[in-house]
PASEBA-1860 file (N, C-alpha, C; in nm, 3 decimals):
! residues 191
1> MDKKWLPL> -1.509/5.440/-3.473/-1.383/5.406/-3.450/-1.253/5.424/-3.598 ~ -1.171/5.456/-3.557/-1.089/5.489/-3.701/-1.030/5.376/-3.743 ~ -1.036/5.350/-3.848/-0.986/5.191/-3.934/-0.806/5.212/-3.871 ~ -0.768/5.313/-3.899/-0.596/5.300/-3.835/-0.579/5.200/-3.738 ~ -0.646/5.225/-3.638/-0.653/5.165/-3.473/-0.718/5.027/-3.463 ~ -0.778/4.945/-3.557/-0.808/4.845/-3.541/-0.744/4.759/-3.553 ~ -0.654/4.738/-3.618/-0.511/4.647/-3.634/-0.509/4.654/-3.458 ~ -0.441/4.767/-3.378/-0.372/4.766/-3.263/-0.466/4.694/-3.161
9> TVVLGVAG> -0.586/4.741/-3.193/-0.688/4.710/-3.071/-0.673/4.546/-3.116 ~ -0.700/4.474/-3.200/-0.702/4.325/-3.228/-0.581/4.269/-3.163 ~ -0.502/4.343/-3.212/-0.329/4.258/-3.157/-0.370/4.283/-2.986 ~ -0.315/4.372/-2.920/-0.360/4.409/-2.810/-0.490/4.348/-2.730 ~ -0.621/4.304/-2.792/-0.703/4.190/-2.721/-0.660/4.101/-2.734 ~ -0.615/4.040/-2.847/-0.523/3.897/-2.812/-0.424/3.859/-2.713 ~ -0.317/3.944/-2.728/-0.228/3.975/-2.609/-0.276/3.935/-2.496 ~ -0.402/4.049/-2.477/-0.459/4.045/-2.287/-0.535/3.898/-2.278
17> VAVVTASL> -0.565/3.820/-2.379/-0.645/3.634/-2.395/-0.536/3.611/-2.328 ~ -0.411/3.593/-2.384/-0.319/3.530/-2.394/-0.229/3.544/-2.251 ~ -0.233/3.651/-2.205/-0.174/3.692/-2.056/-0.250/3.605/-1.930 ~ -0.421/3.662/-1.958/-0.515/3.567/-1.852/-0.513/3.429/-1.858 ~ -0.487/3.406/-1.985/-0.525/3.258/-2.063/-0.353/3.191/-1.989 ~ -0.235/3.251/-1.962/-0.146/3.210/-1.919/-0.133/3.218/-1.768 ~ -0.199/3.326/-1.729/-0.170/3.316/-1.555/-0.290/3.257/-1.499 ~ -0.370/3.183/-1.555/-0.470/3.063/-1.517/-0.500/2.926/-1.524
25> WPDGEEKP> -0.350/2.903/-1.618/-0.309/2.749/-1.685/-0.239/2.709/-1.560 ~ -0.238/2.572/-1.512/-0.179/2.540/-1.390/0.020/2.507/-1.443 ~ 0.061/2.545/-1.393/0.248/2.487/-1.415/0.236/2.358/-1.390 ~ 0.341/2.350/-1.510/0.402/2.206/-1.528/0.295/2.080/-1.559 ~ 0.356/2.004/-1.572/0.265/1.869/-1.618/0.181/1.816/-1.478 ~ 0.042/1.772/-1.508/-0.036/1.704/-1.452/0.007/1.615/-1.376 ~ 0.034/1.575/-1.239/0.028/1.474/-1.220/-0.095/1.348/-1.221 ~ -0.088/1.242/-1.209/-0.176/1.127/-1.246/-0.253/1.176/-1.074
33> PLPQTLCH> -0.334/1.110/-1.066/-0.381/1.093/-0.939/-0.328/0.946/-0.853 ~ -0.274/0.949/-0.733/-0.217/0.874/-0.692/-0.319/0.715/-0.656 ~ -0.301/0.638/-0.663/-0.352/0.485/-0.673/-0.380/0.521/-0.488 ~ -0.538/0.465/-0.492/-0.625/0.437/-0.352/-0.559/0.310/-0.276 ~ -0.562/0.171/-0.349/-0.503/0.089/-0.311/-0.359/0.075/-0.329 ~ -0.298/-0.006/-0.256/-0.145/-0.051/-0.304/-0.151/-0.237/-0.238 ~ -0.038/-0.287/-0.279/0.011/-0.423/-0.289/-0.137/-0.540/-0.307 ~ -0.133/-0.516/-0.422/-0.220/-0.617/-0.515/-0.356/-0.589/-0.440
41> GALSRQTA> -0.373/-0.458/-0.400/-0.576/-0.428/-0.366/-0.574/-0.452/-0.228 ~ -0.461/-0.507/-0.183/-0.475/-0.536/-0.008/-0.497/-0.442/0.097 ~ -0.449/-0.302/0.052/-0.424/-0.162/0.155/-0.470/-0.055/0.111 ~ -0.535/-0.019/0.164/-0.609/0.115/0.134/-0.451/0.207/0.144 ~ -0.436/0.311/0.089/-0.370/0.441/0.118/-0.365/0.451/0.231 ~ -0.444/0.515/0.335/-0.471/0.545/0.471/-0.391/0.451/0.555 ~ -0.418/0.308/0.499/-0.387/0.245/0.595/-0.244/0.208/0.591 ~ -0.198/0.171/0.452/-0.065/0.176/0.456/0.062/0.260/0.492
49> ELIDDSKG> -0.011/0.383/0.529/0.069/0.508/0.566/0.040/0.513/0.782 ~ 0.008/0.412/0.785/0.037/0.381/0.938/0.155/0.315/0.959 ~ 0.218/0.267/0.939/0.361/0.203/0.961/0.411/0.329/0.879 ~ 0.489/0.404/0.960/0.629/0.484/0.960/0.788/0.496/1.024 ~ 0.833/0.542/0.969/1.003/0.567/1.005/1.009/0.700/1.083 ~ 0.910/0.769/1.089/0.912/0.908/1.154/0.975/1.012/1.070 ~ 1.012/0.968/0.953/1.057/1.059/0.865/0.974/1.130/0.759 ~ 0.862/1.072/0.772/0.765/1.087/0.648/0.776/1.058/0.510
57> GEVSAEEW> 0.702/1.169/0.395/0.722/1.134/0.289/0.632/1.048/0.210 ~ 0.608/1.073/0.102/0.487/0.994/0.065/0.485/0.872/0.011 ~ 0.397/0.797/0.014/0.375/0.668/0.004/0.361/0.610/-0.115 ~ 0.455/0.507/-0.119/0.418/0.443/-0.308/0.463/0.292/-0.233 ~ 0.445/0.173/-0.368/0.433/0.082/-0.309/0.493/0.014/-0.442 ~ 0.595/-0.097/-0.438/0.658/-0.171/-0.537/0.590/-0.282/-0.541 ~ 0.531/-0.341/-0.616/0.475/-0.484/-0.632/0.523/-0.600/-0.717 ~ 0.532/-0.708/-0.646/0.575/-0.801/-0.773/0.490/-0.937/-0.744
65> ESKGKGTD> 0.506/-1.031/-0.822/0.399/-1.182/-0.790/0.504/-1.258/-0.887 ~ 0.507/-1.450/-0.836/0.569/-1.499/-0.913/0.506/-1.657/-0.891 ~ 0.555/-1.736/-0.925/0.470/-1.856/-0.903/0.563/-1.936/-0.747 ~ 0.510/-1.993/-0.717/0.515/-2.035/-0.567/0.637/-2.157/-0.601 ~ 0.675/-2.210/-0.520/0.796/-2.321/-0.544/0.721/-2.447/-0.559 ~ 0.734/-2.547/-0.675/0.672/-2.706/-0.687/0.546/-2.642/-0.747 ~ 0.495/-2.782/-0.763/0.349/-2.782/-0.807/0.235/-2.697/-0.735 ~ 0.221/-2.743/-0.601/0.156/-2.717/-0.518/0.121/-2.551/-0.458
73> YAVFKGCS> 0.244/-2.521/-0.472/0.236/-2.350/-0.440/0.288/-2.244/-0.557 ~ 0.130/-2.202/-0.540/0.092/-2.130/-0.688/0.068/-1.969/-0.657 ~ 0.073/-1.954/-0.528/0.077/-1.784/-0.490/0.180/-1.734/-0.436 ~ 0.208/-1.643/-0.472/0.343/-1.569/-0.387/0.330/-1.388/-0.479 ~ 0.298/-1.358/-0.361/0.286/-1.221/-0.436/0.350/-1.124/-0.307 ~ 0.410/-1.029/-0.364/0.476/-0.928/-0.303/0.468/-0.758/-0.256 ~ 0.483/-0.681/-0.208/0.488/-0.547/-0.165/0.596/-0.497/-0.066 ~ 0.693/-0.444/-0.124/0.733/-0.310/-0.073/0.689/-0.150/-0.053
81> VQRANPDS> 0.619/-0.119/0.074/0.597/-0.025/0.098/0.711/0.071/0.152 ~ 0.721/0.191/0.017/0.815/0.255/0.102/0.793/0.455/0.113 ~ 0.879/0.503/0.127/0.834/0.655/0.193/0.909/0.682/0.014 ~ 0.903/0.853/-0.001/0.978/0.968/-0.061/1.080/1.049/0.021 ~ 1.207/1.028/-0.052/1.306/1.083/0.008/1.345/1.217/-0.010 ~ 1.329/1.309/0.091/1.320/1.464/0.035/1.435/1.469/-0.052 ~ 1.573/1.429/0.019/1.658/1.441/-0.043/1.757/1.355/-0.162 ~ 1.643/1.258/-0.192/1.716/1.176/-0.320/1.565/1.098/-0.415
89> DYPRGIYQ> 1.604/1.048/-0.502/1.544/1.007/-0.582/1.468/0.906/-0.560 ~ 1.559/0.801/-0.490/1.538/0.666/-0.459/1.443/0.662/-0.278 ~ 1.327/0.582/-0.292/1.235/0.594/-0.199/1.319/0.469/-0.103 ~ 1.255/0.514/0.025/1.315/0.403/0.151/1.230/0.306/0.200 ~ 1.237/0.220/0.227/1.147/0.066/0.219/1.129/0.090/0.385 ~ 0.984/0.072/0.421/0.931/0.105/0.567/0.900/-0.042/0.573 ~ 0.838/-0.123/0.477/0.791/-0.234/0.521/0.765/-0.335/0.409 ~ 0.722/-0.478/0.412/0.703/-0.592/0.331/0.621/-0.629/0.375
97> LIIEDTRS> 0.487/-0.674/0.277/0.400/-0.731/0.272/0.391/-0.875/0.160 ~ 0.395/-0.982/0.227/0.377/-1.117/0.164/0.258/-1.171/0.184 ~ 0.200/-1.186/0.070/0.076/-1.315/0.013/0.160/-1.442/-0.057 ~ 0.123/-1.539/0.053/0.169/-1.677/0.004/0.096/-1.772/0.033 ~ 0.092/-1.890/-0.051/0.035/-2.007/0.002/0.124/-2.118/0.082 ~ 0.053/-2.193/0.174/0.162/-2.276/0.268/0.090/-2.415/0.300 ~ 0.129/-2.516/0.325/0.060/-2.632/0.381/0.062/-2.622/0.565 ~ 0.137/-2.506/0.610/0.148/-2.527/0.767/0.022/-2.454/0.830
105> APGHKKDS> -0.033/-2.498/0.908/-0.188/-2.480/0.997/-0.089/-2.339/1.061 ~ -0.211/-2.268/1.093/-0.167/-2.117/1.104/-0.141/-2.148/1.297 ~ -0.031/-2.077/1.333/0.055/-2.076/1.453/0.030/-1.946/1.507 ~ 0.098/-1.924/1.607/0.107/-1.812/1.675/0.265/-1.786/1.758 ~ 0.323/-1.677/1.744/0.444/-1.638/1.799/0.445/-1.587/1.931 ~ 0.492/-1.642/1.986/0.565/-1.615/2.179/0.539/-1.456/2.160 ~ 0.466/-1.416/2.289/0.437/-1.238/2.296/0.348/-1.213/2.189 ~ 0.298/-1.239/2.096/0.224/-1.175/2.022/0.096/-1.169/2.040
113> VALGPGFT> -0.007/-1.070/2.011/-0.147/-1.055/2.058/-0.233/-1.084/1.891 ~ -0.351/-1.147/1.978/-0.427/-1.221/1.892/-0.539/-1.065/1.754 ~ -0.537/-1.143/1.655/-0.595/-0.972/1.573/-0.742/-0.981/1.587 ~ -0.807/-1.046/1.662/-0.909/-1.028/1.719/-1.003/-1.105/1.638 ~ -1.160/-1.097/1.673/-1.255/-1.198/1.623/-1.274/-1.169/1.489 ~ -1.274/-1.302/1.414/-1.324/-1.337/1.305/-1.184/-1.306/1.205 ~ -1.029/-1.331/1.277/-0.920/-1.326/1.228/-0.831/-1.408/1.257 ~ -0.789/-1.522/1.188/-0.696/-1.574/1.238/-0.536/-1.567/1.211
121> GWALPDQA> -0.503/-1.493/1.349/-0.363/-1.435/1.320/-0.279/-1.352/1.409 ~ -0.214/-1.297/1.446/-0.102/-1.255/1.519/-0.060/-1.146/1.500 ~ 0.001/-1.033/1.623/0.085/-0.933/1.600/0.160/-0.918/1.651 ~ 0.295/-0.854/1.616/0.387/-0.827/1.711/0.452/-0.684/1.643 ~ 0.495/-0.589/1.741/0.525/-0.470/1.663/0.604/-0.449/1.549 ~ 0.700/-0.574/1.514/0.776/-0.537/1.372/0.705/-0.665/1.311 ~ 0.616/-0.733/1.342/0.602/-0.841/1.247/0.427/-0.905/1.280 ~ 0.410/-0.965/1.165/0.228/-0.995/1.199/0.199/-1.105/1.096
129> EVTLPTGC> 0.070/-1.154/1.105/0.065/-1.286/1.025/-0.107/-1.306/1.019 ~ -0.166/-1.303/0.914/-0.282/-1.340/0.934/-0.317/-1.464/0.802 ~ -0.394/-1.595/0.858/-0.460/-1.648/0.750/-0.568/-1.627/0.710 ~ -0.570/-1.656/0.553/-0.681/-1.583/0.491/-0.809/-1.741/0.511 ~ -0.951/-1.715/0.511/-1.029/-1.875/0.532/-0.987/-1.969/0.427 ~ -1.037/-2.088/0.447/-0.970/-2.214/0.364/-1.026/-2.174/0.223 ~ -1.139/-2.125/0.185/-1.194/-2.155/0.068/-1.071/-2.071/-0.032 ~ -0.994/-1.967/0.032/-0.902/-1.854/-0.044/-0.801/-1.919/-0.170
137> AALMGSTA> -0.728/-2.038/-0.063/-0.640/-2.089/-0.111/-0.650/-2.130/-0.325 ~ -0.825/-2.210/-0.319/-0.856/-2.248/-0.435/-0.865/-2.128/-0.519 ~ -0.949/-2.057/-0.463/-1.015/-1.953/-0.545/-0.885/-1.832/-0.617 ~ -0.757/-1.851/-0.526/-0.647/-1.817/-0.585/-0.526/-1.863/-0.673 ~ -0.591/-1.987/-0.688/-0.531/-2.113/-0.789/-0.397/-2.163/-0.711 ~ -0.456/-2.196/-0.617/-0.350/-2.317/-0.530/-0.441/-2.430/-0.464 ~ -0.364/-2.531/-0.469/-0.355/-2.635/-0.429/-0.333/-2.681/-0.292 ~ -0.255/-2.581/-0.182/-0.202/-2.574/-0.080/-0.295/-2.516/0.037
145> PYITVSLS> -0.316/-2.570/0.153/-0.473/-2.544/0.195/-0.487/-2.404/0.282 ~ -0.360/-2.298/0.263/-0.365/-2.179/0.318/-0.293/-2.079/0.237 ~ -0.364/-1.964/0.291/-0.324/-1.822/0.183/-0.262/-1.753/0.327 ~ -0.114/-1.699/0.315/-0.124/-1.620/0.442/-0.091/-1.510/0.404 ~ -0.071/-1.402/0.501/-0.044/-1.259/0.457/0.077/-1.228/0.572 ~ 0.157/-1.211/0.563/0.309/-1.162/0.643/0.317/-1.036/0.668 ~ 0.364/-1.000/0.750/0.410/-0.838/0.781/0.552/-0.879/0.837 ~ 0.652/-0.756/0.769/0.798/-0.752/0.833/0.834/-0.586/0.860
153> APSQAEKK> 0.820/-0.509/0.915/0.807/-0.376/0.948/0.969/-0.347/1.057 ~ 1.066/-0.360/1.010/1.171/-0.354/1.109/1.153/-0.178/1.133 ~ 1.114/-0.131/1.109/1.137/0.039/1.115/1.036/0.024/1.282 ~ 0.921/-0.056/1.313/0.885/-0.082/1.443/0.919/-0.137/1.525 ~ 1.032/-0.183/1.515/1.140/-0.291/1.576/1.120/-0.236/1.785 ~ 1.113/-0.282/1.827/1.142/-0.209/1.970/1.224/-0.147/2.027 ~ 1.340/-0.218/1.965/1.461/-0.191/1.996/1.499/-0.027/1.925 ~ 1.444/-0.033/1.799/1.459/0.128/1.776/1.396/0.201/1.822
161> GLVDRESA> 1.233/0.221/1.904/1.215/0.310/2.003/1.190/0.401/1.923 ~ 1.106/0.387/1.797/1.021/0.499/1.744/0.881/0.527/1.785 ~ 0.874/0.374/1.781/0.690/0.382/1.796/0.729/0.303/1.925 ~ 0.594/0.337/2.059/0.556/0.240/2.156/0.505/0.118/2.102 ~ 0.528/0.022/2.196/0.483/-0.137/2.168/0.338/-0.148/2.133 ~ 0.261/-0.080/2.219/0.130/-0.078/2.182/0.070/-0.025/2.045 ~ 0.127/0.091/2.015/0.107/0.144/1.885/0.127/0.060/1.828 ~ 0.279/0.026/1.803/0.342/-0.049/1.667/0.275/-0.158/1.682
169> IRNSATVM> 0.194/-0.263/1.771/0.093/-0.367/1.742/-0.020/-0.320/1.703 ~ -0.091/-0.242/1.770/-0.234/-0.185/1.663/-0.174/-0.144/1.510 ~ -0.120/-0.096/1.505/-0.062/-0.079/1.356/-0.038/-0.154/1.268 ~ 0.022/-0.272/1.331/0.099/-0.390/1.236/-0.078/-0.488/1.244 ~ -0.161/-0.488/1.363/-0.308/-0.559/1.345/-0.353/-0.483/1.253 ~ -0.395/-0.323/1.238/-0.455/-0.269/1.156/-0.420/-0.312/1.009 ~ -0.301/-0.335/0.979/-0.246/-0.370/0.835/-0.304/-0.531/0.794 ~ -0.310/-0.605/0.911/-0.308/-0.739/0.867/-0.485/-0.753/0.835
177> REAATNLV> -0.544/-0.668/0.912/-0.737/-0.715/0.937/-0.748/-0.676/0.799 ~ -0.718/-0.492/0.747/-0.743/-0.468/0.606/-0.677/-0.548/0.531 ~ -0.593/-0.602/0.523/-0.515/-0.715/0.374/-0.591/-0.841/0.398 ~ -0.616/-0.876/0.518/-0.725/-1.004/0.473/-0.877/-0.967/0.449 ~ -0.935/-0.864/0.495/-1.045/-0.836/0.471/-1.068/-0.796/0.317 ~ -0.981/-0.705/0.282/-0.963/-0.673/0.136/-0.945/-0.782/0.010 ~ -0.888/-0.872/0.109/-0.811/-0.981/-0.003/-0.957/-1.077/-0.016 ~ -0.985/-1.111/0.098/-1.135/-1.226/0.109/-1.221/-1.137/0.036
185> KQYGCAD> -1.246/-1.031/-0.004/-1.347/-0.959/-0.062/-1.315/-0.960/-0.215 ~ -1.185/-0.922/-0.239/-1.141/-0.939/-0.364/-1.187/-1.071/-0.445 ~ -1.148/-1.176/-0.355/-1.151/-1.326/-0.428/-1.294/-1.373/-0.409 ~ -1.338/-1.315/-0.298/-1.510/-1.357/-0.275/-1.465/-1.462/-0.223 ~ -1.397/-1.514/-0.096/-1.403/-1.625/-0.040/-1.403/-1.682/0.098 ~ -1.498/-1.583/0.137/-1.545/-1.538/0.289/-1.605/-1.708/0.363 ~ -1.545/-1.740/0.441/-1.599/-1.825/0.517/-1.805/-1.858/0.530
END
């Protein structure tokens, strides 16, 4: 090869490598992977997506916690499960999950369905509650005898008609059973 063509060959080679690299490089910044658990570790992403307002959108959660009222109540954790809006930067709230200690014995709501064997709680289309085993309160830092997990899902209310009653109750019950199971495992407080 003639030495006068050597600089041109090098420049063309480098340009070719740059073009190939640019075409294979991913566009934009890589997004971090989505968290697989939400609501203080109580829900898997898959279960959190069960309750929807039929408008779709990526699921996220805004979590908070604070000390409860007085010295006996030390646990208060909340989570608002949200869905992304295609036309806005602000997500819309779908439901709330509250984990708190209480002195009240577990009850049962009128017309509700029991959560099933191994769970103390109930479910309605738009509300549900489960009480964790008795050892959980102390392991979570409370002197109150009970820890309850409550669900409020206005989008599943029967009057809205987005989901039939049986499906809505099944969704609420599934969320409650998974929340109880995951929190018991997390704090090591099974009966």
